[in-house]
LOKOL-750008 format. One line per field, with one value per residue: chain; residue number from 1; x, y, z of N, C-alpha, C, CB in turn. Coordinates in nm, 4 decimals, always signed. Atoms other than C-alpha are relative to their C-alpha. Last residue first. Glycine has a CB too. Layout:
// LOKOL-750008
kette A,...
nr NUM,...
n_xx X,...
n_yy Y,...
n_zz Z,...
ca_xx X,...
ca_yy Y,...
ca_zz Z,...
c_xx X,...
c_yy Y,...
c_zz Z,...
cb_xx X,...
cb_yy Y,...
cb_zz Z,...
This chain:
// LOKOL-750008
kette A,A,A,A,A,A,A,A,A,A,A,A,A,A,A,A,A,A,A,A,A,A,A,A,A,A,A,A,A,A,A,A,A,A,A,A,A,A,A,A,A,A,A,A,A,A,A,A,A,A,A,A,A,A,A,A,A,A,A,A,A,A,A,A,A,A,A,A,A,A,A,A,A,A,A,A,A,A,A,A,A,A,A,A,A,A,A,A,A,A,A,A,A,A,A,A,A,A,A,A,A,A,A,A,A,A,A,A,A,A,A,A,A,A,A,A,A,A,A,A,A,A,A,A,A,A,A,A,A,A,A,A,A,A,A,A,A,A,A,A,A,A,A,A,A,A,A,A,A,A,A,A,A,A,A,A,A,A,A,A,A,A,A,A,A
nr 165,164,163,162,161,160,159,158,157,156,155,154,153,152,151,150,149,148,147,146,145,144,143,142,141,140,139,138,137,136,135,134,133,132,131,130,129,128,127,126,125,124,123,122,121,120,119,118,117,116,115,114,113,112,111,110,109,108,107,106,105,104,103,102,101,100,99,98,97,96,95,94,93,92,91,90,89,88,87,86,85,84,83,82,81,80,79,78,77,76,75,74,73,72,71,70,69,68,67,66,65,64,63,62,61,60,59,58,57,56,55,54,53,52,51,50,49,48,47,46,45,44,43,42,41,40,39,38,37,36,35,34,33,32,31,30,29,28,27,26,25,24,23,22,21,20,19,18,17,16,15,14,13,12,11,10,9,8,7,6,5,4,3,2,1
n_xx +0.1023,+0.0502,+0.0378,+0.1239,+0.1179,-0.0011,+0.0975,+0.1540,+0.0627,+0.0548,+0.1402,+0.0306,+0.0001,+0.0922,+0.1322,+0.0211,-0.0018,+0.1275,+0.1217,+0.0440,+0.0464,-0.0961,-0.0754,-0.1077,-0.0930,-0.0890,-0.1436,-0.0761,-0.1325,-0.0714,-0.1058,-0.1081,-0.0733,-0.1641,-0.0820,-0.1203,-0.0820,+0.0260,+0.1332,+0.1285,+0.0256,+0.1118,+0.1225,-0.0436,-0.0123,+0.1249,+0.0592,-0.0831,+0.1209,+0.1069,+0.1437,+0.1319,+0.1218,+0.0983,+0.1236,+0.1164,+0.0051,+0.0068,-0.0227,-0.0899,-0.1057,-0.0487,-0.0656,-0.1505,-0.0688,-0.0011,-0.0470,-0.1265,-0.0504,+0.0272,+0.1071,+0.0175,+0.1340,+0.0153,+0.1300,-0.0084,-0.0218,-0.0865,-0.1232,-0.0937,-0.1267,-0.0629,-0.1337,-0.0999,-0.0760,-0.0901,-0.1302,-0.0487,-0.0839,-0.1307,-0.1091,-0.0950,-0.1329,-0.1100,-0.1644,-0.0793,-0.0703,+0.0630,+0.1215,+0.0869,+0.1089,+0.1273,+0.0385,+0.0927,+0.0972,+0.1269,+0.1255,+0.0926,+0.1055,+0.1286,+0.1098,+0.1530,+0.1047,+0.0097,+0.0539,+0.1419,+0.0105,-0.0425,+0.1291,+0.0709,+0.1333,+0.0403,+0.1427,+0.1259,+0.0591,+0.0902,+0.0983,+0.0779,+0.0328,+0.0982,+0.1276,+0.0785,+0.0396,+0.1183,+0.1153,+0.0810,+0.0605,+0.0778,+0.1226,+0.0890,+0.0751,+0.0771,+0.0898,+0.0757,+0.0608,+0.0998,+0.1099,+0.0641,-0.1061,-0.0056,+0.1162,-0.0089,-0.1376,+0.0280,+0.0910,-0.0669,-0.0867,+0.0898,+0.0301,-0.0737,-0.0206,+0.1225,-0.0114,-0.1008,+0.0646
n_yy +0.0209,-0.1433,-0.0869,+0.0475,-0.0087,-0.1374,-0.1036,+0.0613,-0.0756,-0.1104,+0.0258,-0.0234,-0.1385,-0.0879,+0.0230,-0.0552,-0.1459,-0.0316,-0.0144,-0.1473,-0.0614,-0.1152,-0.0371,+0.0947,-0.0378,+0.1122,-0.0253,+0.1126,-0.0145,+0.1060,+0.0707,+0.0493,+0.0766,-0.0527,+0.0894,-0.0385,+0.1192,+0.0434,+0.0633,-0.0937,-0.1466,+0.0610,-0.1027,-0.1255,-0.0624,+0.0153,-0.1133,-0.1322,-0.1164,+0.0008,+0.0832,-0.1027,+0.0519,-0.0794,+0.0072,-0.0509,-0.0511,-0.1122,-0.0706,-0.0951,+0.0519,+0.0896,-0.0169,-0.0730,+0.1026,+0.0643,-0.0881,+0.0230,+0.1102,+0.0100,+0.0419,+0.1281,+0.0292,+0.1177,+0.0478,+0.0434,+0.1672,+0.0227,+0.0732,-0.0021,-0.1068,+0.0017,+0.0616,-0.0994,-0.0718,+0.0661,+0.0486,-0.1330,-0.0167,+0.1356,-0.0312,+0.0992,-0.0398,+0.1398,+0.0190,+0.0998,-0.0799,-0.1058,+0.0402,-0.0676,-0.0425,-0.0506,-0.1268,-0.0076,-0.1264,+0.0921,-0.0575,+0.0812,-0.0783,+0.0359,+0.0011,+0.0763,+0.0876,+0.1253,+0.0471,+0.1055,+0.0846,-0.0435,-0.0026,+0.1604,-0.0296,-0.1411,-0.0548,+0.1148,+0.0096,-0.1344,-0.0151,+0.0838,-0.0447,-0.1441,+0.0399,+0.1093,-0.1067,-0.0803,+0.0748,+0.0224,-0.1589,-0.0366,+0.0642,-0.0099,-0.1407,-0.0373,+0.0747,-0.0605,-0.1327,+0.0281,+0.0409,+0.0978,+0.0640,+0.0224,+0.0760,+0.1122,+0.0631,+0.0247,+0.1231,+0.1487,+0.0230,+0.0461,+0.1111,+0.0702,+0.0524,+0.0893,+0.1509,+0.0299,+0.0359
n_zz +0.0897,+0.0673,-0.0909,-0.0739,+0.1339,+0.0514,-0.0507,+0.0332,+0.1191,-0.0609,+0.0200,+0.1796,+0.0679,-0.0738,+0.0936,+0.1002,-0.0171,-0.0416,+0.1284,-0.0036,-0.1681,-0.0306,+0.1331,+0.0012,-0.0889,-0.0202,+0.0172,+0.0161,+0.0168,-0.0301,+0.0890,-0.0316,+0.1410,+0.0450,-0.0140,+0.0197,-0.0537,-0.1407,-0.0554,+0.0243,-0.0842,-0.1283,+0.0462,+0.0390,-0.1130,-0.0507,+0.0533,-0.0446,-0.0627,+0.1028,+0.0110,+0.0027,+0.0673,-0.0414,+0.0505,-0.0943,-0.1354,-0.0344,+0.1371,+0.0009,+0.0687,-0.0634,-0.1057,+0.0102,+0.0046,-0.1444,-0.0941,+0.0330,-0.0414,-0.0997,-0.0551,+0.0482,+0.0039,+0.0839,-0.0019,+0.1012,-0.0051,-0.1304,-0.0108,-0.1347,+0.0263,+0.1207,-0.0135,-0.0437,+0.0758,+0.0840,-0.1157,-0.0125,+0.0906,+0.0250,-0.1033,-0.0291,-0.0602,-0.0191,-0.0085,+0.0809,+0.1200,+0.0268,+0.0386,-0.0720,+0.0795,-0.0755,+0.0018,+0.1117,-0.0158,+0.0315,-0.0216,+0.0897,-0.0373,+0.0946,-0.0784,+0.1063,-0.0975,+0.0428,+0.1042,-0.0393,+0.1151,+0.1208,+0.0785,-0.0287,+0.0354,+0.0298,-0.0698,-0.0003,+0.1339,+0.0779,-0.1140,+0.0674,+0.1323,-0.0007,-0.0668,+0.1114,+0.1067,-0.0604,-0.0420,+0.1397,+0.0578,-0.1238,-0.0371,+0.1042,-0.0257,-0.0883,+0.0422,+0.1360,-0.0443,-0.0902,+0.0867,-0.0428,+0.0227,+0.1547,+0.0588,-0.0507,+0.0517,+0.1290,+0.0133,-0.0389,+0.1017,+0.0972,-0.0264,-0.0054,+0.1608,+0.0698,-0.0319,+0.0839,+0.1205
ca_xx +2.6897,+2.9149,+2.9419,+2.9514,+3.2425,+3.4370,+3.3453,+3.4846,+3.8114,+3.8242,+3.8856,+4.2382,+4.3023,+4.2088,+4.3893,+4.7023,+4.6378,+4.5663,+4.8716,+5.1357,+5.1443,+5.1379,+4.9417,+4.8207,+4.6138,+4.3854,+4.1057,+3.7221,+3.5254,+3.1338,+2.9748,+2.6516,+2.3603,+2.1976,+1.8086,+1.5158,+1.1924,+0.9688,+1.0982,+1.3499,+1.6481,+1.5669,+1.7547,+2.0893,+1.9146,+1.7857,+2.1037,+2.3064,+2.0352,+2.2458,+2.5398,+2.8830,+3.1773,+3.5355,+3.8100,+4.1732,+4.5071,+4.4141,+4.5566,+4.5965,+4.3492,+4.1273,+4.1267,+4.0803,+3.7689,+3.6089,+3.6688,+3.5756,+3.2694,+3.1291,+3.2540,+3.5485,+3.6847,+4.0700,+4.1675,+4.5621,+4.5527,+4.5546,+4.4959,+4.1366,+3.9793,+3.8237,+3.7127,+3.4831,+3.3187,+3.2956,+3.1105,+2.8508,+2.7950,+2.7308,+2.4852,+2.2478,+1.9637,+1.6566,+1.4128,+1.0355,+0.9107,+0.6720,+0.7913,+1.1684,+1.3551,+1.6590,+1.9933,+2.0564,+2.4066,+2.5904,+2.9394,+3.2757,+3.6137,+3.9031,+4.2345,+4.5437,+4.8367,+5.0615,+4.9618,+5.0487,+5.3926,+5.3641,+5.1761,+5.4851,+5.6429,+5.9780,+6.0028,+6.2372,+6.4622,+6.4737,+6.6060,+6.8604,+7.0140,+7.0159,+7.1809,+7.4315,+7.5467,+7.5533,+7.7913,+8.0232,+8.1632,+8.2406,+8.3319,+8.5751,+8.7142,+8.7603,+8.9352,+9.1646,+9.2501,+9.3303,+9.5407,+9.7759,+10.0134,+9.6871,+9.5689,+9.8977,+9.9326,+9.5701,+9.6434,+9.9429,+9.7300,+9.4358,+9.7026,+9.8587,+9.5173,+9.4276,+9.7779,+9.7311,+9.3977
ca_yy +2.0819,+2.2576,+1.9531,+1.6805,+1.8321,+1.8776,+1.5585,+1.3398,+1.5386,+1.4211,+1.0775,+1.2115,+1.2924,+0.9490,+0.8212,+0.9389,+0.8312,+0.4788,+0.4891,+0.5414,+0.1749,+0.0239,-0.2592,-0.4067,-0.0868,-0.1525,+0.0811,+0.0530,+0.3845,+0.3910,+0.6966,+0.8456,+1.0503,+1.1454,+1.0939,+1.3499,+1.2043,+1.5102,+1.6246,+1.8926,+1.7879,+1.3972,+1.5230,+1.4026,+1.0770,+1.0184,+1.0974,+0.8478,+0.5782,+0.3376,+0.3948,+0.5751,+0.3408,+0.4640,+0.2074,+0.2347,+0.1062,-0.0723,-0.3764,-0.5360,-0.8128,-0.6733,-0.3646,-0.4747,-0.7121,-0.4078,-0.1928,-0.5082,-0.5573,-0.1830,-0.1466,+0.0693,+0.4202,+0.4258,+0.7467,+0.8056,+1.0336,+1.4331,+1.4656,+1.5649,+1.6117,+1.2971,+1.3318,+1.6018,+1.3621,+1.0955,+1.3007,+1.4377,+1.0689,+0.9676,+1.2928,+1.1678,+1.4170,+1.3976,+1.6565,+1.7016,+1.9184,+1.7316,+1.3839,+1.4524,+1.1632,+1.0872,+0.8979,+0.5305,+0.5553,+0.2447,+0.4490,+0.3188,+0.4778,+0.2791,+0.4447,+0.3697,+0.5533,+0.7273,+1.0564,+1.0799,+1.2330,+1.5760,+1.4639,+1.3622,+1.7179,+1.7881,+1.4318,+1.2575,+1.5716,+1.6594,+1.2997,+1.2851,+1.5914,+1.5200,+1.1798,+1.3219,+1.5899,+1.3397,+1.1299,+1.4178,+1.5653,+1.2106,+1.0557,+1.3172,+1.3124,+0.9541,+0.9208,+1.1870,+1.0447,+0.7118,+0.8815,+1.0695,+1.3511,+1.5550,+1.5145,+1.6561,+1.9381,+2.0114,+1.9735,+2.2093,+2.4974,+2.4525,+2.4968,+2.7923,+2.9350,+2.9188,+3.0410,+3.3746,+3.4105
ca_zz -2.0429,-1.8183,-1.5587,-1.7807,-2.0084,-1.6696,-1.5248,-1.7810,-1.7448,-1.3591,-1.5167,-1.6241,-1.2491,-1.1413,-1.4397,-1.2694,-0.9470,-1.0851,-1.2941,-0.9553,-0.8366,-1.2075,-1.3348,-1.0154,-0.9622,-1.2522,-1.2409,-1.3367,-1.3270,-1.3801,-1.4242,-1.2529,-1.2965,-0.9946,-0.9903,-0.9508,-0.9476,-1.0111,-1.3406,-1.4685,-1.3039,-1.4277,-1.7740,-1.6420,-1.5268,-1.8614,-2.0179,-1.7997,-1.8134,-2.0399,-1.8091,-1.9041,-1.8600,-1.7871,-1.7630,-1.6142,-1.6928,-2.0034,-2.1374,-1.8087,-1.8422,-1.6025,-1.7567,-2.0881,-1.9828,-1.8297,-2.1596,-2.3965,-2.2192,-2.2602,-2.5748,-2.7516,-2.7423,-2.6217,-2.4722,-2.4386,-2.1534,-2.1505,-2.4949,-2.5040,-2.8572,-2.8581,-2.5067,-2.6110,-2.8253,-2.5944,-2.3245,-2.6041,-2.6969,-2.3541,-2.2916,-2.5809,-2.6148,-2.8085,-2.7480,-2.8340,-2.5706,-2.3035,-2.3724,-2.3985,-2.5401,-2.3599,-2.4514,-2.4845,-2.3172,-2.3704,-2.3775,-2.3533,-2.2592,-2.2279,-2.0654,-2.2255,-2.0218,-2.3081,-2.2693,-1.9335,-2.0180,-1.8422,-1.5128,-1.3039,-1.4050,-1.2250,-1.0748,-1.2873,-1.3393,-1.0009,-0.8813,-1.2125,-1.0746,-0.7358,-0.7999,-1.0518,-0.7849,-0.5200,-0.7239,-0.8661,-0.5479,-0.3289,-0.6345,-0.7629,-0.4150,-0.4210,-0.7568,-0.6924,-0.3491,-0.5239,-0.7936,-0.5341,-0.7170,-0.7967,-0.4446,-0.2939,-0.5064,-0.4168,-0.0454,-0.0843,-0.2383,+0.0241,+0.2697,+0.1025,+0.0511,+0.4321,+0.5354,+0.3464,+0.5024
c_xx -0.1193,-0.0792,-0.0590,-0.0702,-0.1737,-0.0983,+0.0007,-0.0833,-0.1054,-0.0275,-0.0670,-0.1680,-0.0679,+0.0133,-0.0948,-0.1261,-0.0157,-0.0022,-0.1200,-0.1227,-0.0314,-0.0225,+0.1303,+0.0951,+0.1215,+0.1168,+0.0789,+0.1484,+0.0690,+0.1332,+0.1017,+0.1016,+0.1549,+0.0442,+0.1378,+0.1069,+0.1538,+0.0818,-0.0068,-0.1471,-0.1312,-0.0030,-0.0927,-0.1243,+0.0603,+0.0236,-0.1202,-0.0966,+0.0631,-0.1055,-0.0771,-0.1468,-0.1308,-0.1442,-0.1104,-0.1401,-0.1152,+0.0258,-0.0010,+0.0273,+0.1397,+0.1256,+0.0288,+0.0795,+0.1778,+0.0868,+0.0405,+0.1098,+0.1228,+0.0925,+0.0320,-0.1303,-0.0225,-0.1524,-0.0304,-0.1629,-0.0267,+0.0371,+0.0744,+0.1161,+0.0943,+0.0871,+0.1019,+0.1266,+0.1029,+0.0328,+0.0915,+0.1345,+0.0677,+0.0319,+0.1240,+0.1243,+0.0549,+0.1129,+0.0602,+0.1514,+0.1007,+0.0509,-0.0834,-0.1579,-0.1024,-0.0460,-0.1317,-0.0547,-0.1322,-0.1183,-0.1426,-0.1473,-0.1113,-0.1251,-0.1205,-0.0867,-0.1451,-0.0817,+0.0131,-0.0816,-0.1442,-0.0041,+0.0436,-0.1037,-0.0570,-0.1576,-0.0520,-0.0849,-0.1149,-0.0486,-0.1041,-0.1285,-0.1025,-0.0730,-0.0967,-0.1395,-0.0975,-0.0444,-0.1311,-0.1442,-0.1036,-0.0739,-0.0916,-0.1359,-0.0829,-0.0428,-0.1230,-0.1335,-0.0407,-0.0752,-0.1306,-0.1403,-0.0668,+0.1207,+0.0680,-0.0902,+0.0024,+0.0969,-0.0279,-0.0819,+0.0782,+0.0964,-0.0738,+0.0020,+0.1080,+0.0502,-0.1056,+0.0231,+0.0975
c_yy +0.0390,-0.0172,+0.1437,+0.1185,-0.0275,+0.0293,+0.1335,+0.0897,-0.0451,+0.0727,+0.1217,-0.0038,+0.0322,+0.1279,+0.0459,-0.0081,+0.0546,+0.1478,-0.0064,+0.0339,+0.1506,+0.0713,+0.0858,+0.0445,-0.0982,+0.0338,-0.1205,+0.0588,-0.1167,-0.0417,-0.1065,-0.0712,-0.0835,-0.0997,+0.0330,-0.1142,+0.0308,-0.0989,-0.0144,-0.0838,+0.0596,+0.1218,+0.0133,+0.0906,+0.1314,+0.0728,+0.0108,+0.1360,+0.1407,+0.0927,+0.0217,-0.1058,+0.0543,-0.0566,+0.0835,-0.0081,+0.0238,+0.0376,+0.1403,+0.0840,+0.0837,-0.0912,-0.1205,+0.0310,+0.0563,-0.1261,-0.0485,+0.1276,-0.0272,-0.1552,+0.0079,-0.0185,-0.1392,-0.0298,-0.0966,-0.0821,-0.0452,-0.1394,-0.0425,-0.0835,+0.0272,+0.0799,-0.0175,-0.0792,+0.0988,+0.0858,-0.0475,-0.0305,+0.1449,+0.0465,-0.0853,+0.0642,-0.1440,+0.0388,-0.1133,-0.0054,-0.1002,+0.0914,+0.1324,-0.0179,+0.0705,+0.0458,+0.0243,+0.1109,+0.0136,+0.0837,-0.0891,+0.0487,-0.0757,+0.0570,+0.0016,+0.0262,+0.0077,-0.1144,-0.1371,-0.0382,-0.1138,-0.1123,+0.0425,+0.0119,-0.1416,+0.0402,+0.1522,+0.0608,-0.0835,-0.0232,+0.1083,+0.0103,-0.0567,+0.0649,+0.1080,-0.0444,-0.0724,+0.0930,+0.0679,-0.0989,-0.0218,+0.1450,+0.0527,-0.0659,+0.0083,+0.1275,+0.0158,-0.0638,+0.0647,+0.1164,-0.0519,-0.0397,-0.1565,-0.1195,-0.0215,-0.1188,-0.1437,-0.0529,-0.0077,-0.1363,-0.1450,-0.0282,-0.0587,-0.1506,-0.0589,-0.0373,-0.0553,-0.1338,-0.0231
c_zz +0.0347,-0.1086,-0.0934,+0.0682,+0.0739,-0.1192,-0.0387,+0.0776,-0.0448,-0.1555,+0.0189,+0.0119,-0.1441,-0.0134,+0.0931,-0.0587,-0.0995,+0.0476,+0.0853,-0.1173,-0.0488,+0.1407,+0.0047,-0.1149,+0.0069,+0.0905,+0.0233,+0.0176,+0.0672,-0.0285,+0.0704,-0.0803,+0.0737,-0.0701,-0.0369,+0.0324,-0.0430,+0.0979,+0.1482,+0.0159,-0.0352,+0.0706,+0.1346,-0.0194,+0.0259,+0.1423,+0.0562,-0.0501,+0.0277,+0.0619,-0.1119,-0.0136,+0.0238,-0.0660,+0.0558,-0.1446,+0.0819,+0.1411,-0.0040,-0.1202,+0.0092,-0.0473,+0.0727,+0.1123,-0.0093,-0.0412,+0.1404,+0.1144,-0.0527,+0.0928,+0.1189,+0.0981,-0.0290,-0.0262,-0.1125,+0.0079,-0.1648,+0.0025,+0.1005,-0.0285,+0.1280,-0.0107,-0.0994,+0.0777,+0.0387,-0.0875,-0.1192,+0.0613,+0.0103,-0.1163,-0.0405,+0.0982,+0.0462,+0.0251,+0.0271,-0.0050,-0.0661,-0.1282,+0.0069,-0.0371,+0.0738,-0.1205,+0.0585,-0.0172,-0.0710,+0.0554,-0.0299,+0.0450,-0.0748,+0.0215,-0.0959,+0.1239,-0.0978,+0.1191,-0.0740,-0.1277,+0.0308,-0.1048,-0.1606,-0.1070,-0.0205,-0.0799,-0.0551,+0.0939,-0.0204,-0.1001,-0.0564,+0.0900,-0.1017,-0.1083,-0.0054,+0.0728,-0.1046,-0.0780,+0.0457,+0.0550,-0.0973,-0.0359,+0.0883,+0.0150,-0.1533,-0.0181,+0.1181,-0.0331,-0.1087,+0.0440,+0.0740,-0.1265,+0.0167,+0.0021,-0.1341,-0.0905,+0.0450,-0.0562,-0.1463,+0.0062,+0.0157,-0.1473,-0.1106,+0.0511,-0.0186,-0.1418,-0.0575,+0.0286,-0.0933
cb_xx -0.0098,+0.1118,+0.1338,+0.0375,+0.0446,+0.1404,+0.0070,-0.0320,+0.0724,+0.1095,-0.0548,+0.0759,+0.1402,+0.0022,-0.0364,+0.0797,+0.0995,-0.0443,-0.0065,+0.1427,+0.1556,-0.0150,-0.0951,-0.0540,-0.0651,+0.0505,+0.0476,-0.0310,+0.0436,-0.0563,+0.0892,-0.0297,+0.0593,+0.1171,-0.0445,+0.0165,-0.0569,-0.1155,-0.0220,+0.0097,+0.1158,+0.0543,-0.1037,+0.0855,+0.0516,-0.0495,-0.0090,+0.1733,-0.0702,-0.0590,-0.0957,+0.0142,-0.0126,+0.0391,-0.0328,+0.0481,+0.0538,-0.1027,-0.0971,+0.1026,-0.0463,-0.0986,-0.0597,-0.0070,-0.0641,-0.1678,-0.0937,+0.0034,-0.0781,-0.1503,-0.0466,+0.1389,-0.0657,+0.0704,-0.0899,+0.1434,-0.1351,-0.0765,+0.0700,-0.0748,-0.0628,-0.0678,-0.0163,-0.0768,-0.0723,-0.0423,-0.0411,-0.0949,-0.0665,-0.0415,-0.0490,+0.0545,-0.0154,+0.0262,+0.0582,-0.0371,+0.0864,+0.0014,-0.0522,+0.0430,-0.0574,+0.0083,+0.0058,-0.0944,+0.0697,+0.0062,+0.0047,+0.0230,+0.0178,-0.0324,+0.0029,-0.0011,-0.0266,+0.1541,+0.0253,-0.1236,+0.1636,+0.1320,-0.1139,-0.0821,-0.0122,+0.1211,+0.0266,+0.0373,+0.0925,+0.0639,+0.0774,+0.0650,+0.1070,+0.0749,+0.0205,+0.1060,+0.1404,+0.0261,+0.0418,+0.1196,+0.1191,+0.1081,+0.0244,+0.0620,+0.1291,+0.0488,+0.0630,+0.0913,+0.0881,+0.0523,+0.0522,-0.0426,+0.1233,+0.0460,-0.1548,-0.0406,+0.1367,-0.0365,-0.1409,+0.0566,+0.0950,-0.1268,-0.0576,+0.0569,+0.0029,-0.1554,+0.0028,+0.1153,-0.0927
cb_yy -0.1161,+0.0914,+0.0235,-0.1101,-0.1665,+0.0320,+0.0083,-0.1691,+0.0106,+0.0830,-0.1037,-0.1625,+0.0344,-0.0177,-0.1611,-0.0307,+0.0539,-0.0968,-0.1386,+0.0981,-0.0027,+0.1097,+0.0776,-0.1493,+0.0154,-0.0489,+0.1069,-0.0742,+0.1300,-0.0728,+0.1136,-0.0589,+0.1603,+0.0283,-0.0976,+0.1186,-0.1531,-0.0531,-0.1410,+0.0658,+0.1208,-0.1443,-0.0698,-0.0110,-0.0735,-0.1587,+0.0018,+0.0024,-0.0525,-0.1524,+0.0297,+0.1238,-0.1270,+0.1482,-0.1220,+0.2083,+0.1046,+0.0328,-0.0371,-0.0542,-0.0133,-0.0613,+0.0848,+0.1281,-0.0876,-0.0416,+0.0926,+0.0233,-0.0930,+0.0096,-0.1124,-0.1094,+0.0808,-0.1230,+0.1106,-0.0760,-0.0906,+0.0355,+0.0488,-0.0603,+0.1550,+0.0134,-0.1109,+0.1122,+0.0499,-0.1139,-0.1539,+0.0997,-0.0282,-0.1861,-0.0367,-0.0578,+0.1171,-0.0968,+0.0735,+0.0154,+0.1428,+0.0658,-0.1181,+0.1331,-0.1082,+0.1136,+0.0443,-0.0819,+0.1169,-0.1601,+0.1207,-0.1737,+0.1556,-0.1362,+0.1149,-0.2217,+0.0882,-0.0365,+0.0785,+0.0850,-0.0850,+0.0565,+0.1193,-0.0361,+0.0976,+0.0497,+0.0157,-0.1670,-0.0430,+0.1194,+0.0515,-0.1445,-0.0034,+0.1090,-0.0393,-0.1620,+0.0634,+0.0648,-0.0778,-0.1027,+0.1015,+0.0120,-0.1082,-0.0491,+0.1549,-0.0177,-0.1431,-0.0222,+0.0894,-0.0650,-0.1085,+0.0482,+0.0497,+0.1606,+0.0827,+0.0225,+0.0786,+0.0966,+0.0098,+0.0102,+0.1196,+0.1207,-0.0006,+0.0636,+0.1010,+0.0911,-0.0400,+0.0836,+0.0958
cb_zz -0.0320,-0.0507,+0.1040,+0.1101,-0.1438,-0.0437,+0.1260,+0.0496,-0.1063,+0.1242,+0.0879,-0.1320,-0.0155,+0.1247,-0.0554,-0.0667,+0.0496,+0.1074,-0.1336,-0.0312,+0.1513,-0.1137,-0.0876,-0.0188,+0.1268,-0.1312,+0.0901,-0.1421,+0.0502,-0.0325,-0.0648,+0.0769,-0.1534,+0.1212,-0.0597,+0.0753,-0.0678,-0.0086,-0.0575,-0.1656,-0.0362,+0.1151,-0.1449,-0.1256,+0.0627,+0.0028,-0.1363,-0.0878,+0.1624,-0.0335,+0.1099,-0.1633,+0.0268,-0.0399,+0.0059,+0.0847,-0.0008,-0.0385,-0.0946,+0.0357,-0.1378,+0.0219,+0.0696,-0.0600,-0.1266,+0.0725,+0.0116,-0.1892,-0.0188,-0.0235,-0.0358,+0.0149,-0.0914,+0.0685,-0.0027,-0.0166,+0.1238,+0.1381,-0.0494,+0.1388,-0.0454,-0.0930,+0.0384,+0.1021,-0.0647,-0.0580,+0.1402,+0.0868,-0.1212,-0.0120,+0.1574,-0.1441,+0.1334,-0.1198,+0.0921,-0.1289,+0.0555,+0.1191,+0.0877,-0.0104,-0.0657,+0.1285,-0.1245,+0.0033,-0.0423,+0.0776,-0.0845,+0.0208,-0.0357,+0.0036,+0.0982,-0.0654,+0.1870,-0.0357,-0.0658,+0.1099,-0.0179,+0.0149,+0.0748,+0.1759,-0.1290,-0.0937,+0.1793,+0.0509,-0.0873,-0.0404,+0.1483,-0.0194,-0.0577,+0.0349,+0.1437,-0.0342,-0.0815,+0.1198,+0.1018,-0.1369,-0.0839,+0.1398,+0.0452,-0.1093,+0.0331,+0.1079,-0.0261,-0.1345,+0.0753,+0.1074,-0.0913,+0.1577,+0.0998,-0.1008,-0.0056,+0.1430,+0.0607,-0.0655,+0.0875,+0.1430,-0.0035,-0.0161,+0.1123,+0.0394,-0.1072,-0.0158,+0.1457,+0.0115,-0.0471
């Protein structure tokens, strides 16, 4: 064991005298450490900074008026209200035309459009002709490779309020 420490001491003394050896040793030890540190820091929380992704939301829902029970309901407005309090993405509330053209031009990463018969389809559960409500989702995959995956996760934020309403 004594010989090992003696060899280590001699090697360290020789490295101190040779500048090129010192630079090489520092490069071999520091560069991989920095690479690992930056790589781990970059992928630590990939969804933590999604508040800057602009997603357009538009509702053209006409609402629902009950014939048997006098009930007026607009599920599109309720979805928009719940998204206003959601800070998961940068929700931009606009018209359908501006939302779709914004996705095509690259202004928005995605657009979600609530159709005009959304409330009627939601309330068709209580009628004979049940129809499934749908929401139209537009995504711009050309703008950023990862943004569609993140906005897909964010689009699930609309499914939750609709499911629990």
